[in-house]
N, C-alpha and C positions, 0 to 999 in steps of 0.2 A: 103340547100333547100330554106329557106327564106333568102333573101339578106338584106332587110331592113324592119323595122316596124315603121309606123307612127300612132300617136294617134291624132284624129281630133275631136274638139268639135262641138256642133250644130251651132256655129257661123262661122264655116269654118276655125278656127285657128288651125294650127299644134302646139300643145303645148308640145309634147314629141316625140322623135324619137330615134331609136336604129339601128345601122348599124353593119353588120358582113361582113367580107372580105374587102370591101371598101365602101366609102360613096356614096350613090345614091342621086342626087340632089332632093331638095323638089319640083322642077318643075314637076317631074313625077306625082305628085298628081293633077296636072291640069286636067288630064284625069278623075280622080275621081270627081273633082269639076264639070266638064261638065256633067257627068252622074248624079250627085246629083241635078243639076239644072233642068235636064230633068224629074227627078222623082217627082211625086206629094207629096210623103211622104218619110221620111227618110228610112222607112222599105222597100220602093220600089226600092232603089238603087241596081243595079245588083251586086250580090256577086262576080262575076268574070268579070273583065274589061280588054280586051286585048289592049296593046299599041304596037308601032312599035318594041320596044326592051324588054318589060317586060309584065308580067301579074300582075294585081292588084286584090287581093282577100281580101274581107272585111266582118266583122260582125259588127252589131250595137247593143250595149248593154249600158244601163245606160246613154243614150243620148250622147254616144261617139262612133265614128267609129274607129275600129282597122283595119288598112290597111296594109297588107303584100305585099311586092314587090318580085316577083318571076321571075327569068331569064330563067329557064328551065321548061318544061312541067312536072307537077306532078299531082297526083290525087287531084282535088279541095277539095273534102270532107275531105281529110286527113289534108290539111292546115286549113280549116275552123274549124274542130274539135280542132286543135291545138290552134287557136285563142280563141276559147271559154274557153279552159283550161287556157290560159294567163289571160283572164278576170277574171275567178274564182280565180286565184292566187292573182291578184291585190285586189280583193274584200276581201279575207281573210286577207291579210296583212294590208290593210287600216283599217279594223275593229280592228285588234290587236293593231295597232299603236294608233287608236282613243281611245282605252281603257287605254293606258298607258300615253299619253301626256296630259298636262293641257288644260283646255278649252281655246279656242281663238288662238291656235297654228296652227290648220289645216285651209287650204284655198283651194278653187277650182282652184286658180292660184298657181302652184307648186313652183314658184320662189319667192313668197311673202306671208308672214304670215299675219293673220288677227290681228286687234287690234293695229296697228301701230299708235302711237301718237307723235306729236312734238309740242312744243310751237312756234317755228319758222319754218314755212313750206317753203322749198326752193328746187329749181331744177336748177342745173348748168350743162352746157355742154361745153366740150373743143374739138374743132376741131383742130387736130394736123396733119400736113402733113410733110412728109419727102421726099425731092427731091433727086433723083439719076441722075447724068448727066455726060456726057463726052463731053468736048468742045475742038475742034481741034485748032491748033495754029493760024488759021485765025479768030477765034472767032465764027465759025459756030458750031451748035449743031450736034454731032454725034449720041448720044442717050440721051433720057431724059424720066423719068417716075416718078410718084408720088405714094407713099404709104401713105394712110391716115387712121385715126381712129377718132371716136367720142366717147370720154369717158364721163361718166355721174356721177354726185353725186346728188342723189335724196333723199331728206328727207321730205316726205309728209305724212300727217295723212290719215288714212283710206285706201281706195282702189281707187286711182286716175287712170283715163284713159287719157293718153297723146297723142297728135298728134304733130308731128314735120314736117314742110314742108320746102322746099328749093326753092330758086329763080331759080335754074338751075339744077334740079336733074339728067338730062340726062348726065351730066359730069361723073357720077359715073359708074364704070365698075367693074366687078368681086367682087360684094358686098357680105360680110359675116355678118349675123345678129346674135344678141343675140336671144335666143329662145323666148323671150317675144314679138318680133316684129311680127305683122300679115302680113305674106308674101303675102297673096292674095291681100290685099289692096295696098301694095307696087307695086305689079305687074300691077295692074289696074290703080292706081292713082299717083304712085310715092310719096306717103305720108307715113311717119313712124307712125304707130298707135300701141300703146303698153300700157300694164299695167306694170309699171317699178318694178324691184326689189328694195328692200330697201337698200340705201347706195350707194357705189361705184360699177360701172360695166362698161363694154365696150359695148356700144349700137351697133356699127357696125365697120367694117373695109372695106376699098375699095382701088381701084387701078385706076389710070389714066395713060394710056399708049399711048394715041394718041399724037404723038410728037408735032403736031401743036397746041395742047391744053396746053402744058407745057411751062409756061413762065420761062425764066432764070433770076433770081433776081440779080445776080452779074456778073461782067466781070473782066477779068484780062488782063492788058497790060503788055507785057514782052519783054525784050531784053536780051537774054542770049546767049553769043557767046564764042566759043572756037576757038583759032587759032593754026594751025600746027606750030611746032617748036617755041612755045612761052610759057613762064612760067606764063603768066597772062591771065585771062579771064574776061569778063564783065558780071555783073549780075545786072538786074534792073527789078523790077515788081511794078505795081500799081494796086490797087484793088478799084473798084467803084460800085455803085448801077446801076442796069439796068431796071428791071421791078418790082418795089416794091410798086406801088400805093401810093407813097409818104411816106411809112413807113420806119423806121430806121432799118438798118442792124446792129446787135450787136453780141458780143461774137465771133468775127471773128478771126480765127486762120489759118495760112498758114503753111503747112508742105510739105517739098520736100526732096526726097532722091537724093542726089547729086552723080555724077559719082565717081568711085574709084580713078580717077586721081586727084581729088580735095583734096589738102593737107590742106588748110585752106581758110577762107573767111574773108575779111575786108569790113563790110557792115555798113551802117548808115540808120536807120529807121526814117521816118518823124514823126512817133508816135509809141507807144508800145515798146515792148522789143523783142530781138531775141537771139537765141543761135544756135551755130553750133558745132556738135560733130565730131572732126576729126577722131575718130575711126569708128563710125557707118556711118559717112558722112550724118547725118540727120540735115537738117536745119528746125528750127521752129521759127515762127514769131507770137507773140501774139499781134494782131492788136487792138482788142477791138471794139469800135463803129466807124462806117464810117460816117464822115461828108462830105456830097456832095460838100460843098463849099471848102473843103481842103482835097483832096483825099490822103489817106495814101500810102506811097511808101517806098521801100527798095532798096537801091542802093549801089554799091561798086564793088570790084574786087575779083577774085578768084585766089588763088595761086595754080598752077598746078605742077604736078610732071614733073621734067626736062626730056626731051627726050620722054615723053609719047605721043602716037598718040592721035589725036582728038577723043573724045567719039563718039560712033556710033550714039547716039541719045541724045537729050537734056532731062533734067529731067522733070518729071510730077509734077504739082503743085496740091496738095490736099487742099481743103478748108473746114472749119467748120464754121457755122454761124447760127444765128436764127433771125427771124423777128416776133415780137409780133403783134397781131391783124391783121394778114394777112394769108389767105389760098391761096397759090400760084396757085392752080388750078382755082381759081375764085369761088369756092363753097361758098354759102352764105345761111344762114338760113333765111327763110321768116318769119315764126311765130311759136310760141310754145303755144298750147292751152291745157287746162285741162278740163275734164268732170268727172261727177260722184261725185264731192265734191263741196261744196258751198264756201269755203274760197278762198282767192286770195293769191297764193304763190309768193315768191320772185323768179324771173327767170333771168338767165343770160347766155350769149353765149360768149366764148372767142375763138380766133383763134391764131394759131402759125404755122410758117413754119420753118423748120430746115434742114440743109444739112445732107444727108445720105452719099453716096459715090459720092462726087462731085469733078471731076478732070478737070483740064485745061492742055492740052498738049502744050509744047513749042517747 
């Protein structure tokens, strides 16, 4: 009957939601917000609001709207009566809990307790992006996308209200928020406004899939050749920085599954160490940090099985790497502000890009 239930406070914040069957996007509440703006008083919001794909039925109790999302026609009074029962259940449970818990533990913000105190007040945010890409043998990008998260460590006294703004928020696509984020303000201003939980939490996750917006931070030059009726093959790869905004690429590892016909490899790295397992045919090269003035390379020969035909295709090169203080999407925090408290906290933003499934075809 009821597909989803949203609890909305008098400020227009969705602070609690429950879904049955499947998740209904918060954007469905936009129809409710429009009706709320047209109404002169909260009590005048229509109890039944039709949308193109749903019906929104609501009751207003204790300065909170209880909004049910219905996908099929049902008797409205039946749903409204059910919502009143839900409110009564919440009221009874909160009263019982209030009798049992010590003073100072309950809060109007469900994810944050009252009475939080710190000697050192600090708020730190990590913007971490993981890039997945497939590069063809000519160096052109076949596919590329970025999965990103913003993780927070917030240790602030009292009940702070934070806003986080970006230089280029339109980059973000398919965004998923922590329940503390005021979705309505993000939709209208592209600003993250929230009362944070205490401690560590994930503020949001996002996706950048527009290929023209995804910069490729590394390139691979390769010369891998197999000859028919020859027991030797040539192997040569070089790794270098491409679009890194001058940041250093570190923690570089190259892994490649060689063809079955390769018996052994005699290679010399210009830096780092390498291993080749003749049983699994797995080549691994621990490169480390890339110096743009002296690009790392791995060169040598492959011993091939006598009489074996040339492999159908060359091996794929898989890369792992990380780049500190860079979000490869170009996302950048503009400013972080705090309201509701008078002290000045320590604030910090860190960026990191790392490889996800990053492949170069040869």
